[in-house]
C-alpha positions as CSV (number, residue, x, y, z in Angstrom):
1,Q,9.2,22.8,31.3
2,V,9.9,20.5,28.3
3,Q,12.9,18.2,28.2
4,L,14.4,17.1,24.9
5,V,16.9,14.3,24.4
6,E,18.4,13.6,21.0
7,S,19.9,10.3,19.9
8,G,21.0,8.6,16.8
9,G,24.0,10.6,15.8
10,G,27.2,9.0,14.7
11,S,29.7,8.7,11.8
12,V,28.7,7.5,8.4
13,Q,30.2,7.6,4.9
14,A,28.9,9.8,2.2
15,G,25.7,8.4,0.7
16,G,24.8,6.7,3.9
17,S,21.8,7.2,6.2
18,L,21.2,8.0,9.8
19,R,18.0,8.5,11.8
20,L,17.9,11.0,14.6
21,A,15.4,10.8,17.4
22,C,14.2,13.5,19.8
23,A,12.3,12.3,22.8
24,A,10.2,15.0,24.6
25,S,9.1,14.8,28.2
26,G,7.5,17.2,30.7
27,R,4.9,19.6,29.5
28,T,4.8,18.0,26.0
29,F,1.0,18.7,25.7
30,S,1.8,22.4,25.4
31,S,4.2,21.9,22.5
32,R,2.8,23.0,19.1
33,A,5.8,22.1,16.8
34,M,9.2,20.5,16.8
35,G,12.2,21.6,14.8
36,W,15.6,20.3,13.9
37,F,18.5,22.6,13.5
38,R,22.2,22.1,12.9
39,Q,25.4,23.9,13.7
40,T,29.0,23.7,12.6
41,P,31.9,25.5,14.4
42,G,32.1,29.1,13.5
43,K,28.7,29.2,11.8
44,E,25.2,30.2,12.8
45,R,22.7,27.5,13.8
46,E,20.6,26.8,10.7
47,F,17.1,25.4,10.2
48,V,16.8,21.9,8.9
49,A,13.2,20.7,9.3
50,A,10.1,21.3,11.4
51,M,6.8,19.6,12.0
52,T,3.6,20.6,13.8
53,W,2.3,18.1,16.2
54,S,-1.2,18.5,14.8
55,P,-2.0,18.3,11.9
56,G,1.5,17.2,11.1
57,V,2.5,19.9,8.6
58,K,6.2,19.6,7.5
59,Y,8.7,22.2,6.6
60,Y,12.2,21.7,5.1
61,A,15.2,23.7,4.3
62,N,15.9,23.6,0.6
63,F,19.3,21.9,1.0
64,V,17.7,18.8,2.6
65,R,14.5,18.6,0.7
66,G,14.2,15.1,-0.9
67,R,17.0,13.7,1.3
68,F,15.7,14.2,4.9
69,T,12.3,13.3,6.3
70,I,10.8,14.5,9.5
71,S,8.2,12.4,11.2
72,K,6.7,11.9,14.6
73,D,5.2,9.4,17.0
74,N,2.6,11.1,19.1
75,A,2.3,8.1,21.4
76,K,6.0,8.3,22.2
77,N,6.3,12.1,22.1
78,T,9.2,11.5,19.8
79,V,10.2,13.3,16.6
80,Y,12.5,11.7,14.1
81,L,14.8,13.0,11.3
82,Q,15.6,10.4,8.7
83,M,18.6,11.5,6.8
84,N,19.5,9.8,3.5
85,S,22.1,10.4,0.9
86,L,24.2,12.2,3.4
87,K,27.0,14.5,2.3
88,P,30.1,15.6,4.0
89,E,28.6,19.1,4.3
90,D,25.8,17.6,6.5
91,T,28.4,17.2,9.2
92,A,27.2,19.2,12.2
93,V,25.8,19.0,15.6
94,Y,22.0,18.5,15.2
95,Y,19.6,19.9,17.8
96,C,15.9,19.4,18.2
97,A,13.7,22.2,19.6
98,A,10.2,22.6,20.9
99,Q,7.9,25.4,20.0
100,L,5.1,26.1,22.5
101,H,3.5,29.2,21.1
102,A,1.4,29.7,17.9
103,V,3.4,31.3,15.1
104,R,2.1,34.0,12.9
105,F,3.8,32.9,9.7
106,S,5.0,29.6,8.4
107,S,8.5,31.1,8.0
108,D,8.6,31.4,11.8
109,Y,9.3,27.6,12.0
110,E,12.7,28.4,10.5
111,R,13.7,30.8,13.2
112,Q,15.5,29.5,16.2
113,D,14.3,32.3,18.3
114,E,10.7,31.0,17.9
115,Y,11.6,27.8,19.9
116,E,11.5,27.8,23.6
117,Y,13.3,24.5,24.5
118,W,16.3,22.8,23.1
119,G,18.0,19.5,23.4
120,Q,21.7,19.0,24.0
121,G,22.6,18.1,20.5
122,T,23.9,15.0,18.8
123,Q,27.0,14.9,16.5
124,V,26.6,13.7,12.9
125,T,29.8,13.2,11.0
126,V,29.8,12.3,7.3
127,S,33.1,11.3,5.7
128,S,33.9,11.4,2.0
């Protein structure tokens, strides 16, 4: 079992920044990658960013490239999502997820069904 707890969500004006954190506990040694997804009411959960624990390869959705940065602290078993230049359309519940198995293709990091464990989510609200 892997437990994931997100934090850092909140309300911010457009152009502002937030940093989300996802603390992992439990069988963290078995986790190969961590991902961030987001969801708004009535829409499918969508991929935001992912990062392998080792060697730390990063993947981003096109709509956040250049604005969001995913990073990790191995010692703390924590993954971060630094979000800059936030837009109202970034408003969503953000979830982190842990992937335990090896993927076949890099595009698998963008698929929510490739992740075994999920956090409870944290709300991000961006006002115009």
